[in-house]
C-alpha positions, 0 to 999 in steps of 0.5 A: 987180602982186599975185602970182597964186600967193598962197592966196586962203585967207589973205586969208579973214576966215572963216579961223579960226586955228590952235591946238594941243590936247593931250588926255590918253587913257587906255585904250590898250592898244598901239600899234595903239590910238593908230594906231587914235586918231590915224586917227580924229582927222584924220577929223574936221571942222576937224582938220588933223592928229593925233599920237598918242604911246601911251607918253606917253598923250597925242593 
């Protein structure tokens, strides 16, 4: 008997593989800028998670 707890998304042929992109961000002046950029990135379609590093100017 198949596991009834298995996720249907795992079997979906239309599911795109996850990957990581690193973006260089210029112009952030403070930690609040990084928080705002991170919040906006997380709201974008297709984005499952986002992290912004103010000190390194990357997202």
